[in-house]
Residue, then its C-alpha position, 0 to 999 in steps of 0.5 A: m241872793p240874786t235879784y230876779e226880774y218878773e213881767c206880768c202877762n196881764c198888765p204892763n207891770r214889770f218888777e224885781v224881787f230879791q230872792k234866794m236861789t232855792e225859793e220857788h219863783l213867783k206865780h202871780c203879779p202883786k198888782c193884778k194877781g195875773k200870771v207872771r213870767r221870770l225874765v232872763g237877766t244879764g246878772s252882774g259880774v262875779i267878784y272873787k275875793g281872797s288869794g289864789f285866783y289870779t297868779t299874776e295879781y297875787r304873787s308871793e313876797s319872794y317872787k316880788k323880791r326876785e322880780k325887782e332884782d331882775q328889773g334892777t339888773t336889766k335897767t341901765a342909766p340913761t346917757e345924756k346926749k347933747t345936740a349941736e344946738t344945746k352945745t351952741t346955746e351953752v357956749k353962748a351963755e358962758v361967753k355972756a357970763k364972762e363978758k359981765 
């Protein structure tokens, strides 16, 4: 059930009412009994629950399995590249280790 916002035409009263969509809107202010008008609100977001709303989010198990297999074949192991500086540091470390 939605929440409707009303504003009184006579006093500064602004209030919200939780009503069914099929109910008739309010006509009188609860404080001064003056005429009210229903305000147009932004509402809230719609939440879809269940399967089948977004094909990218609710994939079948067979699709997920096939996708993983495809990703496994396209990925390659990263090769380790050593820079000249890294090699020099390693050589110095080996020399020091032999000296001890």
